[in-house]
C-alpha positions in Angstrom: 122.8 128.1 113.2 121.8 124.6 114.3 121.3 122.2 111.3 119.9 118.7 111.6 120.2 116.4 108.7 117.8 113.4 108.6 120.2 111.2 106.6 118.6 107.9 105.6 121.5 106.5 103.6 124.4 107.4 105.9 126.5 104.5 107.0 130.0 104.2 108.4 130.8 101.7 105.7 129.2 103.8 102.9 130.9 105.5 100.0 129.9 108.8 98.5 127.3 109.7 101.2 129.8 109.0 103.9 132.5 111.2 102.3 130.0 114.0 101.7 128.7 113.9 105.2 132.1 113.9 106.9 133.2 116.9 104.8 130.0 118.7 105.6 130.6 118.1 109.4 134.1 119.4 109.1 133.2 122.6 107.3 130.1 123.3 109.4 132.3 123.2 112.5 134.9 125.5 110.9 132.1 128.0 110.0 130.7 127.9 113.5 127.5 125.9 112.7 126.2 123.1 114.9 125.4 120.1 112.6 123.8 116.9 113.8 123.2 113.9 111.5 120.3 111.7 112.4 120.9 108.3 110.9 119.4 104.8 111.2 121.7 102.4 112.9 121.9 99.1 114.8 121.4 100.9 118.2 120.5 104.2 119.7 123.7 106.2 120.4 125.2 109.6 120.0 128.8 110.2 119.0 131.0 113.1 118.2 132.3 113.4 114.6 134.5 116.1 113.1 133.2 118.8 115.3 129.5 117.8 114.9 127.3 115.0 116.1 125.9 111.7 114.6 122.8 110.6 116.4 122.0 107.0 115.6 118.4 105.9 115.8 117.9 102.2 116.3 116.3 100.8 113.1 116.1 97.5 111.2 118.8 96.6 108.7 118.1 96.7 105.0 117.4 93.1 103.8 119.5 93.6 100.7 122.5 95.2 102.4 123.0 94.9 106.1 125.6 97.7 106.1 122.6 100.1 105.9 119.5 100.5 108.1 116.0 102.0 107.4 114.1 104.4 109.6 111.0 102.8 111.0 109.1 104.5 113.9 108.3 108.1 113.2 108.1 108.8 116.9 111.8 107.9 117.4 113.0 110.3 114.7 110.6 113.1 115.7 111.8 112.7 119.4 115.3 113.2 118.2 114.4 116.3 116.2 112.5 117.7 119.2 115.5 117.2 121.5 117.9 118.7 119.0 115.8 121.8 118.5 117.2 122.8 115.1 117.0 126.1 113.2 116.7 124.2 110.0 116.0 120.6 109.0 117.2 118.6 106.0 115.6 115.5 104.5 118.3 113.7 102.6 116.5 111.1 100.7 113.3 110.8 98.6 112.0 108.0 100.9 111.2 107.5 104.5 113.8 109.9 105.8 112.5 112.9 104.0 108.9 111.9 104.7 109.7 112.0 108.4 111.6 115.3 108.1 108.7 116.8 106.1 106.0 115.6 108.4 107.7 116.5 111.7 105.4 118.9 113.5 108.2 121.5 114.1 107.9 125.1 112.8 111.4 125.7 111.4 112.4 125.8 107.7 113.2 122.6 106.0 115.0 121.6 102.9 114.5 118.5 100.7 118.0 117.4 99.6 117.6 115.4 96.5 120.9 113.8 95.6 119.8 110.8 93.5 117.2 110.3 90.8 115.7 106.9 91.5 114.1 106.5 88.1 117.4 107.1 86.3 118.9 104.3 88.4 117.5 100.8 88.7 114.3 101.3 86.6 116.4 102.4 83.7 118.9 99.7 84.3 116.2 97.0 84.2 113.9 98.5 81.6 116.2 100.6 79.4 116.6 97.8 76.9 112.9 97.7 76.3 111.5 101.2 76.7 112.6 104.8 76.0 113.6 107.0 78.9 110.4 109.1 78.4 108.3 106.0 78.5 110.0 104.8 81.7 109.3 108.3 83.3 105.6 107.9 82.4 105.5 104.4 83.9 106.6 106.0 87.2 104.1 108.8 87.2 103.0 107.8 90.7 106.5 108.3 91.9 106.7 111.8 90.4 103.3 112.6 91.9 104.6 111.4 95.3 107.7 113.6 95.0 105.6 116.7 94.1 103.5 116.1 97.2 106.5 115.5 99.4 108.6 118.4 98.1 105.7 120.8 98.8 106.3 120.3 102.5 109.7 121.8 102.2 110.9 125.4 101.5 113.3 124.3 98.7 114.6 121.3 96.9 118.4 121.2 96.7 120.3 119.2 94.1 124.0 118.7 93.4 123.9 119.3 89.6 122.1 121.6 87.1 120.9 118.8 84.9 119.0 117.3 87.9 117.4 120.6 88.9 116.2 121.0 85.3 114.8 117.5 85.3 112.9 118.0 88.5 111.5 121.2 87.3 109.9 119.5 84.4 108.0 117.2 86.9 106.8 120.1 89.0 109.0 119.4 92.0 108.9 122.4 94.4 111.6 125.0 94.0 114.6 123.0 92.7 117.9 124.8 93.4 121.3 123.5 92.0 124.3 123.8 94.3 127.0 121.8 92.5 129.1 119.3 94.4 132.9 119.2 94.3 135.8 117.1 95.6 137.5 117.1 99.0 140.1 119.9 99.0 143.8 119.0 99.0 143.6 115.3 98.3 143.2 114.5 94.6 146.0 115.7 92.3 148.2 114.4 89.5 151.1 114.9 91.9 149.9 111.8 93.8 151.2 109.6 90.9 153.3 106.7 92.1 155.2 104.8 89.5 156.0 101.9 91.9 152.3 101.6 92.7 151.5 101.7 89.0 153.9 98.8 88.2 152.6 96.8 91.2 149.0 97.2 90.1 149.7 96.2 86.5 151.6 93.2 87.9 148.6 92.2 89.9 146.6 92.3 86.7 149.2 90.0 85.1 150.4 92.8 82.8 153.8 94.3 82.0 154.8 97.8 83.1 154.3 99.3 79.6 150.6 98.3 79.5 147.8 100.8 80.1 146.2 100.8 83.5 142.4 101.3 83.7 140.6 102.0 87.0 137.0 101.7 88.2 135.9 102.8 91.7 132.5 102.3 93.4 130.5 100.0 95.6 129.5 96.6 94.1 125.8 97.2 93.4 123.7 96.5 90.2 123.2 100.2 89.6 127.0 100.7 89.2 126.8 98.6 86.0 130.0 96.7 86.5 128.9 94.2 83.8 129.1 97.0 81.2 132.5 98.0 82.5 134.0 94.5 82.4 132.4 93.6 79.0 133.7 96.9 77.5 137.1 96.2 78.9 137.1 92.7 77.4 136.4 94.2 74.0 139.1 96.9 74.4 141.8 94.6 75.6 141.7 92.6 72.4 143.2 95.7 70.7 145.5 97.0 73.5 147.6 95.6 76.3 145.4 96.7 79.3 145.0 96.0 83.0 141.9 96.8 85.0 141.8 97.6 88.7 138.5 97.7 90.5 138.3 99.5 93.9 135.2 98.8 95.9 133.1 96.1 97.7 129.5 95.2 98.1 126.6 92.8 97.7 127.4 91.7 94.1 131.2 91.4 94.4 131.2 87.6 94.0 129.2 87.9 90.7 131.4 90.7 89.4 134.6 88.7 90.2 133.2 85.6 88.4 132.6 87.7 85.3 136.0 89.3 85.5 137.8 86.0 85.8 136.4 85.0 82.4 137.9 88.1 81.0 141.3 88.0 82.8 143.8 90.7 83.8 141.5 92.3 86.4 142.6 93.0 90.0 140.1 93.6 92.8 141.6 95.9 95.4 138.6 95.9 97.7 137.3 99.0 99.5 140.0 101.7 100.2 138.9 104.0 103.0 142.2 105.9 103.2 141.6 108.8 100.9 145.2 109.6 100.3 145.9 106.0 99.3 142.9 106.1 97.0 144.2 109.4 95.5 147.4 107.6 94.6 145.4 104.9 92.8 143.7 107.5 90.7 146.8 109.4 89.8 148.7 106.3 88.9 146.2 105.0 86.4 145.8 106.0 82.7 142.0 106.0 82.4 139.0 106.0 84.6 135.9 104.0 83.6 132.4 104.6 85.1 129.2 102.9 84.4 126.6 104.4 86.8 124.2 107.2 86.0 125.1 109.5 88.9 123.6 112.8 90.1 127.1 114.4 90.1 129.7 111.7 90.0 132.1 112.1 92.9 134.4 109.4 91.6 134.5 111.0 88.1 135.3 114.4 89.7 138.1 112.8 91.8 139.5 111.1 88.7 139.5 114.3 86.7 141.2 116.2 89.6 143.8 113.5 89.6 144.7 114.2 85.9 142.9 111.2 84.5 140.9 110.9 81.3 137.4 109.6 82.1 134.9 107.5 80.2 131.3 107.8 81.5 127.7 107.2 80.5 125.7 109.7 78.4 123.3 110.4 81.2 123.5 112.2 84.6 126.5 114.0 86.0 128.9 112.6 83.3 127.0 114.8 80.7 127.8 117.9 82.7 131.5 117.0 82.8 131.5 116.1 79.1 130.0 119.5 78.2 133.0 121.1 79.9 135.5 118.7 78.2 136.1 116.3 81.1 134.5 113.0 80.0 134.4 110.8 76.9 130.8 109.6 76.9 129.2 106.4 75.6 125.7 105.1 75.3 124.6 104.1 78.8 124.7 100.3 79.4 126.2 99.6 76.0 129.5 97.7 76.3 130.5 98.1 72.6 130.0 101.9 72.8 131.9 102.0 76.1 134.8 100.0 74.5 134.9 102.5 71.7 135.0 105.4 74.1 137.9 103.6 76.0 140.0 103.3 72.9 139.2 106.9 71.8 140.2 108.2 75.3 143.4 106.1 75.3 144.4 107.6 72.0 144.2 111.1 73.6 146.9 112.7 75.6 147.0 111.6 79.2 145.9 114.3 81.5 143.6 115.9 78.8 141.0 116.6 81.6 143.4 118.6 83.8 142.2 121.9 82.3 138.7 121.2 83.7 138.4 122.9 87.1 136.6 120.9 89.6 135.2 122.9 92.6 135.7 121.8 96.1 133.1 120.4 98.5 133.9 123.4 100.8 132.5 125.7 98.1 129.4 123.5 97.8 128.8 123.6 101.6 129.5 127.3 101.9 126.8 128.0 99.3 124.4 125.5 101.0 124.8 127.0 104.4 124.3 130.5 102.9 121.0 129.3 101.4 120.0 127.9 104.8 120.7 131.3 106.4 118.5 133.0 103.8 115.6 130.5 104.5 115.9 131.0 108.3 115.9 134.8 107.8 112.9 134.6 105.5 111.0 132.4 107.9 111.7 134.8 110.8 110.6 137.8 108.8 107.3 136.0 107.8 106.7 135.0 111.4 107.2 138.6 112.5 104.8 139.9 109.9 102.2 137.3 110.9 102.5 138.3 114.6 102.0 142.0 113.7 98.8 141.2 111.8 
């Protein structure tokens, strides 16, 4: 089948979306599907990628992060969809991209791919200290009404985690279906542990080889809550010899570095695009810390697959992992609670999360493509019945 993904947040310098998209392109090609990603970019161009195609549509850059662009003219995206002539269309964001996919005047099935709960992100980050989560949800009633209207233009709403499908159902979003994510196969493993790398990273933190090595991975953005991570680390290191390595880059890196300098013993490794090299960082650490409320939590899944104990917030994907024994959770945004979770996790046996089986992204995409085949078949059958009547 021919699949076209209108992917608003795809960028070659991106993190989780980029990894997810590239793995999707690879498996689609292996399974004999033609996959095209329509993404906003600096210029109109078409390029081959992992057996599929990325079709860039010239669009303005996001003012807050010029690594990303935003779709603008509907006619440009609709022209691309017309020329691609897909069997099924995905809208991969709750914003302009899915609006364009949902309102495209084509007749094929379409799926609303909902990978991130906006209200659980920045609104809760900014308002969580003043209002309850339920109150914040009510404050964004217009947003939920918009999503109900938008999702009704699609045949199904796909999420990457059961907790999110349950949440969307409570707001009346059309036909939420959970197809859990996973990690890239064959990359993340405890076998990637490198004692030389471990000693080098601790040395860069200014710590001896017998200290414990903590790791955080993610782009530098307010929703990642690096302030919580660093403040929790500051509290925990008073009681234990610890070093913290942060992998990632982004718009608030300078501010995060300033905060980290006040704490000390923090090394910034920058963005690591080589997945095998990143896997060695995971496996060579003792504990992974995460601050963001994620739909699934790719970095947490990668850490667990690497044999690491994980500390994560008590909302979002971390809760699903915690229910299966993979994460020590803390109160979201609370540095003291996070520090306590860090110390508790460090007291446990390293590798305590290894028993937790993390599925692969290939399993996720196989199930996703099977759903698409069902939707195409159902649409064809409905069309045939309508023609007979």
